[in-house]
N, CA, C and O of each residue as an XYZ file, in Angstrom:
660
protein
N     154.893     69.020    138.024
C     155.715     69.344    136.874
C     157.149     68.899    137.183
O     157.676     69.167    138.262
N     157.755     68.227    136.232
C     159.119     67.760    136.439
C     160.107     68.887    136.181
O     159.759     69.913    135.598
N     161.357     68.681    136.626
C     162.397     69.686    136.380
C     162.585     69.902    134.886
O     162.799     71.025    134.429
N     162.501     68.796    134.121
C     162.664     68.898    132.673
C     161.552     69.758    132.064
O     161.814     70.582    131.187
N     160.303     69.567    132.530
C     159.204     70.374    132.025
C     159.428     71.849    132.338
O     159.204     72.710    131.487
N     159.878     72.143    133.579
C     160.145     73.541    133.943
C     161.218     74.127    133.050
O     161.087     75.249    132.561
N     162.287     73.362    132.838
C     163.408     73.837    132.034
C     162.956     74.137    130.604
O     163.401     75.111    129.996
N     162.076     73.298    130.077
C     161.612     73.465    128.705
C     160.348     74.312    128.610
O     159.794     74.471    127.522
N     159.884     74.858    129.736
C     158.656     75.631    129.702
C     157.453     74.740    129.431
O     156.462     75.199    128.863
N     157.526     73.462    129.832
C     156.539     72.456    129.472
C     155.284     72.461    130.293
O     154.729     71.392    130.548
N     154.817     73.575    130.711
C     153.525     73.594    131.377
C     153.520     74.491    132.588
O     154.558     74.892    133.113
N     152.321     74.785    133.006
C     152.094     75.555    134.228
C     151.297     74.643    135.144
O     150.791     73.619    134.685
N     151.169     74.974    136.412
C     150.325     74.147    137.278
C     148.905     73.991    136.720
O     148.277     72.950    136.915
N     148.399     75.016    136.030
C     147.049     74.937    135.444
C     146.988     73.895    134.334
O     146.073     73.072    134.311
N     147.946     73.921    133.417
C     147.911     72.962    132.300
C     148.233     71.555    132.786
O     147.704     70.580    132.254
N     149.089     71.443    133.785
C     149.390     70.134    134.371
C     148.120     69.556    135.016
O     147.829     68.369    134.869
N     147.371     70.403    135.728
C     146.126     69.951    136.362
C     145.104     69.512    135.315
O     144.424     68.502    135.496
N     144.994     70.259    134.235
C     144.060     69.898    133.164
C     144.444     68.563    132.530
O     143.589     67.705    132.307
N     145.724     68.396    132.244
C     146.187     67.156    131.637
C     145.978     65.973    132.579
O     145.557     64.899    132.149
N     146.272     66.172    133.863
C     146.110     65.099    134.851
C     144.649     64.680    134.985
O     144.356     63.511    135.233
N     143.734     65.632    134.820
C     142.303     65.335    134.926
C     141.743     64.744    133.632
O     140.611     64.262    133.598
N     142.543     64.786    132.575
C     142.070     64.285    131.288
C     141.035     65.196    130.642
O     140.217     64.752    129.836
N     141.080     66.466    131.004
C     140.119     67.452    130.506
C     140.571     67.993    129.155
O     141.720     68.413    129.020
N     139.690     67.994    128.149
C     140.080     68.575    126.863
C     140.212     70.099    126.977
O     139.369     70.764    127.578
N     141.272     70.630    126.395
C     141.496     72.071    126.413
C     142.372     72.466    125.242
O     143.063     71.632    124.657
N     142.336     73.744    124.906
C     143.198     74.299    123.866
C     144.018     75.402    124.507
O     143.486     76.261    125.210
N     145.314     75.369    124.258
C     146.215     76.368    124.810
C     146.454     77.453    123.768
O     146.709     77.153    122.601
N     146.373     78.707    124.187
C     146.613     79.849    123.302
C     147.727     80.699    123.902
O     147.572     81.267    124.983
N     148.845     80.782    123.195
C     149.969     81.607    123.648
C     150.048     82.849    122.767
O     149.763     82.799    121.571
N     150.436     83.952    123.375
C     150.626     85.188    122.626
C     151.700     86.005    123.319
O     152.035     85.762    124.478
N     152.232     86.970    122.597
C     153.260     87.846    123.146
C     152.589     88.913    123.991
O     151.912     89.796    123.463
N     152.774     88.835    125.296
C     152.170     89.813    126.209
C     152.893     91.147    126.104
O     154.123     91.199    126.109
N     152.119     92.227    126.009
C     152.661     93.581    125.977
C     152.608     94.149    127.390
O     151.518     94.411    127.898
N     153.763     94.350    128.044
C     153.780     94.866    129.413
C     153.099     96.229    129.568
O     152.721     96.604    130.678
N     152.939     96.969    128.474
C     152.295     98.279    128.539
C     150.773     98.190    128.450
O     150.086     99.200    128.601
N     150.247     97.003    128.209
C     148.799     96.843    128.077
C     148.115     97.130    129.414
O     148.526     96.598    130.445
N     147.067     97.972    129.404
C     146.401     98.340    130.659
C     145.515     97.229    131.240
O     145.210     97.249    132.432
N     145.101     96.264    130.416
C     144.227     95.186    130.884
C     144.687     93.859    130.301
O     144.667     93.667    129.085
N     145.103     92.939    131.176
C     145.579     91.629    130.715
C     144.488     90.886    129.946
O     144.748     90.324    128.883
N     143.281     90.884    130.479
C     142.189     90.141    129.854
C     141.750     90.717    128.528
O     141.539     89.982    127.563
N     141.611     92.033    128.477
C     141.211     92.665    127.220
C     142.297     92.479    126.165
O     141.997     92.315    124.982
N     143.560     92.505    126.593
C     144.657     92.263    125.668
C     144.532     90.850    125.099
O     144.681     90.657    123.892
N     144.261     89.863    125.949
C     144.119     88.475    125.500
C     142.987     88.353    124.487
O     143.150     87.715    123.447
N     141.852     88.955    124.782
C     140.707     88.878    123.873
C     141.063     89.463    122.504
O     140.763     88.873    121.466
N     141.699     90.619    122.520
C     142.046     91.291    121.264
C     143.068     90.489    120.463
O     142.882     90.265    119.267
N     144.141     90.059    121.113
C     145.207     89.344    120.417
C     144.721     87.994    119.887
O     145.117     87.573    118.800
N     143.868     87.322    120.650
C     143.378     86.002    120.244
C     142.169     86.084    119.311
O     141.752     85.075    118.743
N     141.603     87.293    119.152
C     140.442     87.442    118.289
C     139.201     86.782    118.863
O     138.360     86.264    118.128
N     139.097     86.806    120.190
C     137.969     86.191    120.888
C     137.131     87.302    121.519
O     137.671     88.287    122.023
N     135.825     87.140    121.489
C     134.931     88.129    122.090
C     135.256     88.289    123.579
O     135.444     87.289    124.272
N     135.325     89.532    124.085
C     135.646     89.756    125.500
C     134.655     89.114    126.482
O     134.976     88.951    127.659
N     133.460     88.751    126.010
C     132.527     88.089    126.918
C     132.811     86.600    127.049
O     132.176     85.916    127.852
N     133.769     86.089    126.259
C     134.210     84.684    126.369
C     135.555     84.538    127.070
O     135.967     83.426    127.397
N     136.239     85.655    127.301
C     137.517     85.626    128.009
C     137.231     86.051    129.446
O     136.682     87.126    129.684
N     137.604     85.205    130.397
C     137.282     85.444    131.802
C     138.547     85.747    132.592
O     139.590     85.121    132.405
N     138.421     86.730    133.484
C     139.544     87.079    134.351
C     139.337     86.406    135.702
O     138.210     86.170    136.138
N     140.451     86.109    136.346
C     140.440     85.477    137.660
C     140.813     86.525    138.686
O     141.928     87.046    138.685
N     139.875     86.827    139.557
C     140.094     87.828    140.598
C     140.036     87.149    141.958
O     139.276     86.203    142.163
N     140.846     87.643    142.879
C     140.839     87.090    144.235
C     140.287     88.159    145.163
O     140.773     89.289    145.203
N     139.260     87.774    145.906
C     138.605     88.682    146.839
C     138.664     88.094    148.241
O     138.887     86.897    148.427
N     138.459     88.958    149.211
C     138.372     88.548    150.603
C     136.898     88.607    150.986
O     136.302     89.683    151.027
N     136.319     87.447    151.265
C     134.920     87.382    151.690
C     134.900     86.977    153.154
O     135.215     85.839    153.500
N     134.529     87.911    154.002
C     134.462     87.662    155.447
C     135.736     87.009    155.986
O     135.678     86.103    156.817
N     136.901     87.489    155.495
C     138.183     86.994    155.985
C     138.711     85.761    155.279
O     139.767     85.249    155.651
N     138.006     85.270    154.268
C     138.461     84.087    153.533
C     138.685     84.443    152.065
O     137.802     84.999    151.412
N     139.886     84.115    151.547
C     140.153     84.398    150.137
C     139.256     83.527    149.268
O     139.092     82.329    149.502
N     138.680     84.175    148.254
C     137.730     83.526    147.357
C     138.048     83.961    145.937
O     138.362     85.127    145.695
N     137.968     83.024    144.996
C     138.241     83.321    143.596
C     136.935     83.639    142.877
O     135.939     82.930    143.025
N     136.957     84.718    142.097
C     135.827     85.095    141.247
C     136.306     85.046    139.798
O     137.342     85.620    139.460
N     135.551     84.361    138.947
C     135.905     84.248    137.536
C     134.798     84.932    136.746
O     133.676     84.432    136.658
N     135.137     86.092    136.170
C     134.146     86.931    135.490
C     134.668     87.365    134.115
O     135.878     87.393    133.892
N     133.751     87.705    133.189
C     134.191     88.158    131.863
C     135.036     89.423    131.954
O     134.781     90.298    132.781
N     136.047     89.504    131.091
C     136.899     90.699    131.083
C     136.117     91.915    130.598
O     136.527     93.051    130.837
N     134.991     91.684    129.919
C     134.181     92.782    129.399
C     133.414     93.496    130.506
O     132.860     94.569    130.267
N     133.367     92.939    131.693
C     132.607     93.546    132.776
C     133.410     93.676    134.048
O     134.640     93.661    134.033
N     132.693     93.802    135.148
C     133.317     93.953    136.464
C     132.734     92.946    137.428
O     131.677     92.365    137.181
N     133.427     92.747    138.518
C     132.960     91.872    139.585
C     132.017     92.644    140.490
O     132.324     93.758    140.913
N     130.868     92.051    140.786
C     129.921     92.613    141.748
C     130.251     91.971    143.092
O     129.898     90.818    143.342
N     130.928     92.721    143.949
C     131.394     92.173    145.230
C     130.246     91.714    146.131
O     130.371     90.706    146.827
N     129.149     92.433    146.124
C     127.994     92.018    146.935
C     127.446     90.681    146.443
O     127.104     89.812    147.245
N     127.364     90.522    145.134
C     126.863     89.267    144.558
C     127.819     88.120    144.872
O     127.380     86.999    145.131
N     129.131     88.397    144.849
C     130.106     87.364    145.193
C     129.916     86.910    146.630
O     129.860     85.711    146.903
N     129.817     87.864    147.551
C     129.621     87.519    148.962
C     128.359     86.684    149.121
O     128.367     85.671    149.820
N     127.292     87.098    148.484
C     126.020     86.384    148.568
C     126.133     84.959    148.015
O     125.558     84.026    148.575
N     126.873     84.796    146.920
C     127.005     83.485    146.274
C     127.667     82.447    147.177
O     127.432     81.247    147.028
N     128.495     82.912    148.113
C     129.173     81.971    149.014
C     128.653     82.064    150.448
O     129.264     81.542    151.381
N     127.514     82.737    150.605
C     126.912     82.834    151.931
C     127.609     83.806    152.855
O     127.490     83.703    154.076
N     128.344     84.761    152.274
C     129.061     85.747    153.077
C     128.306     87.053    153.185
O     127.267     87.252    152.557
N     128.859     87.941    154.000
C     128.233     89.245    154.204
C     128.974     90.361    153.463
O     128.350     91.221    152.842
N     130.329     90.340    153.534
C     131.110     91.426    152.947
C     132.236     90.865    152.096
O     132.849     89.848    152.422
N     132.486     91.561    150.993
C     133.582     91.171    150.113
C     134.355     92.413    149.704
O     133.779     93.482    149.504
N     135.659     92.259    149.583
C     136.537     93.319    149.100
C     137.645     92.645    148.295
O     137.939     91.467    148.502
N     138.244     93.378    147.396
C     139.352     92.805    146.634
C     140.483     92.450    147.601
O     140.767     93.197    148.537
N     141.116     91.317    147.369
C     142.201     90.861    148.230
C     143.472     91.658    147.961
O     143.654     92.229    146.886
N     144.328     91.679    148.946
C     145.645     92.274    148.779
C     146.367     91.495    147.672
O     146.434     90.268    147.739
N     146.912     92.183    146.648
C     147.567     91.482    145.543
C     148.685     90.532    145.998
O     148.829     89.444    145.441
N     149.467     90.928    146.992
C     150.552     90.056    147.475
C     149.981     88.782    148.096
O     150.531     87.697    147.909
N     148.883     88.913    148.831
C     148.244     87.730    149.428
C     147.671     86.824    148.342
O     147.749     85.600    148.447
N     147.096     87.420    147.301
C     146.551     86.634    146.189
C     147.668     85.862    145.489
O     147.509     84.679    145.186
N     148.784     86.519    145.234
C     149.908     85.858    144.566
C     150.492     84.752    145.433
O     150.750     83.649    144.950
N     150.698     85.043    146.702
C     151.286     84.072    147.628
C     150.386     82.833    147.766
O     150.879     81.705    147.775
N     149.084     83.047    147.871
C     148.157     81.951    148.101
C     147.930     81.103    146.856
O     147.849     79.878    146.942
N     147.827     81.758    145.691
C     147.557     81.004    144.460
C     148.823     80.427    143.826
O     148.764     79.416    143.126
N     149.964     81.069    144.070
C     151.197     80.632    143.427
C     151.403     81.243    142.052
O     152.335     80.873    141.338
N     150.546     82.166    141.683
C     150.634     82.830    140.386
C     150.866     84.328    140.579
O     150.599     84.876    141.648
N     151.376     84.993    139.507
C     151.559     86.443    139.564
C     150.315     87.135    139.034
O     149.587     86.581    138.210
N     150.076     88.350    139.512
C     148.941     89.141    139.064
C     148.986     89.271    137.542
O     150.036     89.530    136.954
N     147.837     89.088    136.930
C     147.773     89.101    135.466
C     147.959     87.719    134.886
O     147.766     87.512    133.688
N     148.336     86.765    135.732
C     148.518     85.386    135.285
C     147.880     84.404    136.252
O     148.148     83.204    136.189
N     147.037     84.906    137.149
C     146.385     84.018    138.115
C     145.335     83.190    137.384
O     144.437     83.724    136.733
N     145.470     81.898    137.506
C     144.524     80.968    136.891
C     143.604     80.412    137.970
O     144.017     80.266    139.121
N     142.362     80.102    137.611
C     141.490     79.441    138.575
C     141.873     77.975    138.765
O     141.364     77.305    139.663
N     142.764     77.487    137.924
C     143.176     76.077    137.928
C     144.592     75.914    138.469
O     145.449     76.768    138.241
N     144.836     74.831    139.177
C     146.190     74.497    139.617
C     146.777     75.444    140.639
O     147.994     75.628    140.677
N     145.951     76.045    141.463
C     146.452     76.984    142.465
C     147.188     76.257    143.582
O     146.880     75.109    143.902
N     148.162     76.940    144.169
C     148.945     76.380    145.275
C     148.029     75.938    146.409
O     148.169     74.835    146.938
N     147.091     76.804    146.780
C     146.091     76.472    147.801
C     144.736     76.605    147.124
O     144.390     77.672    146.617
N     143.982     75.538    147.118
C     142.673     75.575    146.457
C     141.727     76.498    147.223
O     141.454     76.295    148.406
N     141.241     77.500    146.528
C     140.340     78.481    147.130
C     138.909     78.258    146.648
O     138.671     77.721    145.566
N     137.967     78.686    147.484
C     136.568     78.686    147.048
C     136.497     79.478    145.761
O     137.138     80.520    145.630
N     135.715     78.983    144.803
C     135.651     79.614    143.491
C     134.196     79.832    143.088
O     133.339     78.974    143.300
N     133.938     81.005    142.499
C     132.625     81.311    141.950
C     132.827     81.706    140.488
O     133.613     82.601    140.176
N     132.108     81.030    139.607
C     132.166     81.292    138.171
C     130.907     82.057    137.774
O     129.792     81.649    138.102
N     131.094     83.174    137.062
C     129.937     83.953    136.645
C     129.031     83.108    135.745
O     129.499     82.388    134.863
N     127.731     83.216    135.992
C     126.735     82.421    135.272
C     126.766     82.643    133.766
O     126.333     81.771    133.011
N     127.267     83.787    133.310
C     127.313     84.052    131.870
C     128.225     83.082    131.131
O     128.117     82.950    129.912
N     129.111     82.406    131.834
C     129.987     81.422    131.191
C     129.165     80.331    130.515
O     129.569     79.787    129.487
N     128.013     80.014    131.096
C     127.148     78.958    130.563
C     126.552     79.320    129.206
O     125.995     78.456    128.528
N     126.661     80.581    128.802
C     126.147     81.011    127.500
C     127.066     80.597    126.355
O     126.709     80.768    125.189
N     128.230     80.063    126.663
C     129.242     79.776    125.641
C     129.647     78.298    125.660
O     129.643     77.655    126.709
N     129.995     77.775    124.486
C     130.478     76.396    124.396
C     131.838     76.281    125.077
O     132.124     75.289    125.748
N     132.680     77.313    124.898
C     133.988     77.345    125.547
C     134.264     78.763    126.041
O     133.722     79.742    125.526
N     135.122     78.839    127.054
C     135.590     80.121    127.578
C     137.106     80.040    127.702
O     137.686     78.954    127.711
N     137.730     81.197    127.796
C     139.180     81.265    127.985
C     139.480     81.848    129.359
O     138.851     82.818    129.783
N     140.442     81.249    130.049
C     140.930     81.757    131.328
C     142.448     81.697    131.295
O     143.028     81.023    130.444
N     143.085     82.390    132.208
C     144.535     82.360    132.268
C     145.018     80.932    132.491
O     144.436     80.170    133.263
N     146.081     80.597    131.803
C     146.689     79.274    131.965
C     147.827     79.322    132.975
O     148.569     78.350    133.120
N     147.970     80.445    133.675
C     148.954     80.497    134.742
C     150.127     81.423    134.518
O     151.029     81.496    135.353
N     150.127     82.122    133.412
C     151.130     83.165    133.222
C     150.630     84.145    132.174
O     149.791     83.813    131.336
N     151.157     85.346    132.238
C     150.763     86.377    131.282
C     151.121     85.904    129.879
O     152.219     85.402    129.640
N     150.181     86.072    128.957
C     150.424     85.659    127.574
C     150.082     84.208    127.308
O     150.474     83.665    126.275
N     149.362     83.568    128.214
C     148.987     82.165    128.017
C     147.563     81.962    128.531
O     147.283     82.143    129.717
N     146.676     81.587    127.623
C     145.271     81.352    127.960
C     144.925     79.902    127.644
O     145.487     79.290    126.736
N     143.988     79.376    128.416
C     143.494     78.031    128.156
C     142.003     78.150    127.841
O     141.268     78.871    128.516
N     141.575     77.434    126.811
C     140.173     77.425    126.400
C     139.585     76.069    126.751
O     140.140     75.026    126.404
N     138.448     76.098    127.448
C     137.788     74.857    127.857
C     136.306     75.118    128.052
O     135.863     76.267    128.034
N     135.546     74.058    128.237
C     134.107     74.245    128.433
C     133.849     74.806    129.824
O     134.575     74.492    130.768
N     132.815     75.636    129.954
C     132.477     76.180    131.277
C     132.145     75.065    132.275
O     132.452     75.187    133.460
N     131.529     73.994    131.809
C     131.183     72.883    132.702
C     132.451     72.230    133.257
O     132.512     71.893    134.439
N     133.457     72.053    132.407
C     134.722     71.477    132.876
C     135.421     72.421    133.850
O     135.972     71.978    134.858
N     135.401     73.716    133.554
C     136.014     74.695    134.451
C     135.338     74.650    135.819
O     136.013     74.639    136.848
N     134.011     74.624    135.827
C     133.267     74.577    137.094
C     133.566     73.288    137.852
O     133.746     73.306    139.070
N     133.618     72.177    137.134
C     133.875     70.894    137.792
C     135.282     70.832    138.388
O     135.458     70.384    139.520
N     136.272     71.277    137.636
C     137.661     71.200    138.103
C     137.958     72.125    139.276
O     138.858     71.855    140.070
N     137.208     73.209    139.386
C     137.448     74.169    140.473
C     136.409     74.034    141.587
O     136.450     74.768    142.574
N     135.480     73.092    141.422
C     134.350     72.934    142.361
C     133.629     74.262    142.546
O     133.232     74.621    143.654
N     133.468     74.981    141.444
C     132.909     76.333    141.493
C     131.410     76.342    141.724
O     130.674     75.460    141.280
N     130.993     77.371    142.433
C     129.588     77.758    142.497
C     129.377     78.599    141.245
O     130.195     79.468    140.941
N     128.296     78.356    140.516
C     127.985     79.167    139.339
C     126.876     80.127    139.742
O     125.794     79.707    140.151
N     127.161     81.439    139.622
C     126.218     82.452    140.078
C     126.447     83.743    139.293
O     127.540     83.958    138.768
N     125.440     84.598    139.206
C     125.601     85.877    138.503
C     126.393     86.866    139.368
O     125.820     87.574    140.196
N     127.704     86.905    139.167
C     128.569     87.779    139.976
C     129.214     88.890    139.164
O     129.926     89.730    139.716
N     128.971     88.902    137.861
C     129.543     89.938    137.006
C     128.506     90.993    136.671
O     127.302     90.746    136.726
N     128.991     92.160    136.327
C     128.089     93.213    135.851
C     128.777     93.951    134.721
O     130.003     94.048    134.666
N     127.951     94.469    133.817
C     128.496     95.137    132.622
C     129.082     96.484    132.954
O     129.582     97.175    132.066
C-alpha cells in the first residue's frame, strides 16, 4: 500500500492482496458500533447477510504454532477439530496480543488475508455450502465478500469441519 493509499484510506493489506491476486471480491463497509458484543454478528445484521455466510477469523495456538481458524459467526470453533485438521494434538485460543502482533490486525478486524506473517489456515467446510462468504477485510466495519474457493486458495487453507453450532 502506498503512502497516498494510506492517507486516503485506500485499502487494507487484505484488499491490496485480493487486488494483487486479481481475485474478484465485493467490499462492504458499515459503521461499527463499539458497544456491539460480537463483531461478526454485528456485520451479519448490518449487512443483512445470514450469519452462516459471515465468517470470523480466530487465531489459535496448535502445539505451539499460531494457526488461523475461519468459522461462521453463527457458531463456535471446535478446538479439537482444528488441532486434528492440521495434524496437531492440542489447541487453545491464542493470546490476543500475540494474534494482533503476528497478523498485523487488531482484534475484531483480523482478516485471513494479507496478514503480516502468513499463518497456517483452516477454513470451516460449511463455507463450501455458499457461493460467497464474508470475512473481515482488515478493520472493524469492513467486510470482504468472495467465493470460498478463492478464500481457500489465497490462504492455502485446509478445508475441514472445525465449526460447531
